[in-house]
PAROPA-430870 format. One record per atom (N, C-alpha, C, O): y, x, z. Coordinates in steps of 0.05 Angstrom, whole numbers, plus 5000, padded with zeros to 4 digits. Layout:
% residues N
YXZ ...
% end
This chain:
% residues 165
877364904520 875965144514 875765164483 874864984469 876565394473 876365444444 873465514436 872065654450 872665404414 869965454405 869665734393 871665844383 867365834396 866766104385 866966094355 866265894342 867966314343 867966344314 865266464306 864466674316 863866324289 861266424279 861666564253 862866444234 860766804251 860566954225 857666924216 855967064227 857266754196 854566694187 854266804159 855866744141 852166954154 851767064127 848867024119 847067034136 848466984094 845766954082 845767084055 847867094042 843567184047 843167284020 840867144008 838667144019 841267033984 839166893969 838667053944 840567163932 836167073936 835567193910 834166973894 832066863902 835366913871 834366693854 833466813828 834966973816 831166753818 830066883794 831266793768 830066823747 833666683768 834966583744 837466753739 838366903757 838566733715 840966883708 843366783725 843366563735 845366953727 847766883742 849066633730 849966453745 849166603704 850366373691 848766113698 850065903704 846166123698 844565893706 845065813734 845365573740 845166003752 845765943780 848565833783 848965643798 850465953770 853265863771 853465573763 854865423777 852165493742 852365223732 851565013753 852564793753 849765093770 848764903791 850564913816 851364703826 851165153825 852665163850 855665103846 857065023865 856665143822 859565093816 859864843800 861964803787 857964663801 858164403789 860664253800 860864223824 862464173783 864864033793 864363793810 866063713826 861963673807 861263443824 860263533851 859863363869 859863793855 858763903880 856363743890 856363643912 854463723872 852063563878 849863723891 847563713882 850463863911 848464043924 846163883936 843963983939 846663623942 844563463954 842263423934 840063343942 842663473908 840463443889 838363663892 836063613884 839063883903 837164103906 836864223934 834964373939 838564153952 838564273979 837264083999 838563884007 834764134007 833563964028 835163974054 836064184063 835663744065 837263734090 840263684084 841863654102 840963674058 843763624050 843863344038 842263274021 845863184046 846262924034 849262884030 850863014043 849962694013 852762634008 853762474032 852662274040 855962574044 857162434067 858862204059 858961994073 860262234037 861962024026 862662103997 862162333990 863761933981 864462013954 866462243954 868162263972 866262413933 868162623930 870962523927 871362293917 872962683936 875762613931 876862823912 876063053911 878862733897 880262903878 883162933886 884462733893 884163173886 886963223894 888863233870 891263263873 887763213846 889363223821 888063043801 885662973803 889562973780 888362813759 885962953747 885863203745 883862803739 881562933727 882363103702 884063033687 880963323700 881363513678 878763563665 876663513676 878763653640 876363723627 875464003633 873164083628 877264163644 876564443652 874964443677 875864353698 872464553676 870764543700 871964683724 871664593747 873364903720 874665053742 876764883755 876864863780 878464753740 880564583751 879364343765 880364263787 877264233754 875964003767 874764083794 874963933813 873464323795 872364413819 874464463840 874164393864 876664593833 878864643851 880164393862 881464393883 879964173847 881263923855 879363743871 880063523879 876863843876 874863673889 874363753918 874363983925 874163543934 873163583962 870563423964 870663183960 868463553972 865863423976 865263414005 865363624019 864563184016 863763154043 860763134043 859562944033 859463324056 856563344056 855563344084 856763444103 853163224088 851863224114 849563434112 848063434093 849463604133 847363804134 845663744159 846763754181 843163684155 841363614177 839863864185 838363984170 840263944210 838864184221 836064104230 835563874236 834264294229 831464244238 831364144267 829364024275 833364204283 833464124311 834163824314 834163724336 834863694292 835363404293 838263314291 838763084286 840163494294 842963414292 843863444263 842763604248 845963294256 847063304230 850063364232 851463254249 850963554216 853763634215 854963534189 853863564167 857263404191 858763304168 860963514162 862663574179 860863624138 862763834131 863963764104 862663714085 866663774104 868163734079 868764014067 869964184080 867864064043 868164324029 870164284007 869864113990 872264454008 874364443987 874664723975 875564903989 873864763949 874265023937 877165113936 878864953929 877665363943 880365473942 880565703922 882765783914 878365803913 878266023893 875765993876 873565953887 876065993850 873865973832 874166193811 876066183794 872466393811 872466603792 869766613778 867866733787 869566473755 867066443741 866166713730 867766853719 863666773731 861366673747 860866843772 858566883779 862966933784 862667133806 862967033834 861567113852 864866843838 865666783866 866866503868 868366413851 866266383891 867566133899 868166163928 866566253944 870666083936 871466083964 872065793971 873065633954 871465713996 871765444006 873365434032 873165624048 874765224036 875665144063 873764934073 872864764057 873064944098 871264744110 872764604132 874164724148 872364344133 873464174155 871263984164 869163964150 871663854185 869663664196 868363784220 869763894238 865763764222 864263874245 864264174246 863764294267 864764304224 865264594223 867864644209 868364534187 869564804221 872264854210 872465154205 871965314222 873365224181 873765504174 873665544144 874665384129 872365774137 872365854109 869565954101 868066054118 868965924076 866466024065 866866164038 868966124025 864966324031 865166464005 862266513995 860466594010 861966473969 859466533956 860066723933 861866673917 858666953933 859067163913 856367193898 854267223910 856467183872 854167213855 854167483842 856167573832 851767613841 851467873828 848867863811 846867753820 849067983787 846668003771 845068243780 846168453785 842468213782 840668433789 839368543764 839268413743 838268783766 837168923743 834968773729 834568793705 833468613745 831168463733 831968193721 830268043712 834668133720 835667883709 835967663729 836967453722 835167713754 835467503774 838367523785 839867693777 838967343804 841667323815 841567343845 839867223858 843367503856 843667523885 846167353893 848267383881 845767183913 848067033924 848567133952 846767133969 850967223957 851767303984 853567073994 855667023982 852666944016 853966714026 855066774054 853566854071 857666734057 858866794083 860466554092 861966434077 860166494118 861666274130 862966384156 861566514172 865466334160 866866394185 867966124195 869966024186 866466004213 867065734221 866865704252 865565854266 868265504261 868165424289 867065134290 867864964274 865265074308 864364804311 866564634324 867964724342 866864384315 868864214326 867863994344 869363894361 865263904342 864363694360 864363794389 863664014395 865263614407 865463684435 862763784446 862663984461 860563654439 857963734450 857264014441 855964164457 857964094417 857364364408 859064574422 858164784429 861664504426 863364694440 862464734469 862564954480 861564514482 860664534510 858064694512 857664854531 856264654493 853664794494 853765084482 851965244486 855965144468 856165394454 855465644470 854065814460 856465664495 855865914510 852865974513 852066204514 851265764515 848365804519 846765744494 844665854490 847765574477 846265484453 847065634428 845965574406 848965814429 849865964405 847566074389 847566034365 845666214402 843466324386 841666104373 840566154352 841465874386 839965654375 841365544351 840065484331 844065514352 845565414329 845265614306 844965524283 845365874311 845066074290 842266054278 841966064253 840266014294 837565984284 837265734266 836065744245 838565514275 838465274259 839865314232 838965214211 842165464232 843565524208 841765684189 841565634165 840465884200 838666054183 836465894170 835865934147 835365704185 833265534173 834365354151 833065324131 836665244156 837865074135 838465234110 838165134088 839365474114 839965644091 837465724076 837465734051 835265774090 832765834076 831865594059 830865634037 832165354071 831465114055 833265084031 832364994010 835765164033 837565154010 836665343988 836665273964 835865593996 834965783976 832365683962 832165693938 830565583978 828065483967 828565243948 827365223927 830465073956 831064833940 832364913914 831764793893 834165113915 835565193890 833465323871 833565283847 831665493882 829665613866 827965393852 827465413828 827065193867 825364983856 826964823835 825864753814 829464763841 831064603822 831464743796 831164623774 831965003797 832365163773 829765213758 829865273734 827565183771 824965223758 824064973741 822264983725 825464743746 824764503732 825764513703 827864633698 824164403685 825064403657 827664223654 827864013667 829464313638 831964163633 831764023606 830564133587 832863783605 832763633579 835463663565 835763553543 
% end
């Protein structure tokens, strides 16, 4: 049985400039676990090319494996590999692991100086238990995703509010 394709979208509004937000979400180390509650490093990042000093090239050469813990108690391991980096507007990712597909984050400056992030994921769950439960648990999985994304937005806001040295 083929797993359902989930079209998941979220919009975050962060009260910082687009450049400030970009520096955190497009960090070549992909250290999202520093600010995203429920996110942890699954294993060390891998590099597909020799290290470069250019942040864009470093990001494109990086695959980060991250664990995302849903409020329902399960954890999904997802490897994210950037495929498109357009500073400071857009990052696209391929995802493998417990979720397979593609993602995209688009940043827009708002009139008040804050930043809007439009986050889209088109993924299929790969664990057998998720595929089996999908016909009845699909809305529950979507609800868990929405909660995890809200925690990500809150975490990014709090992280960017901290003084930088």
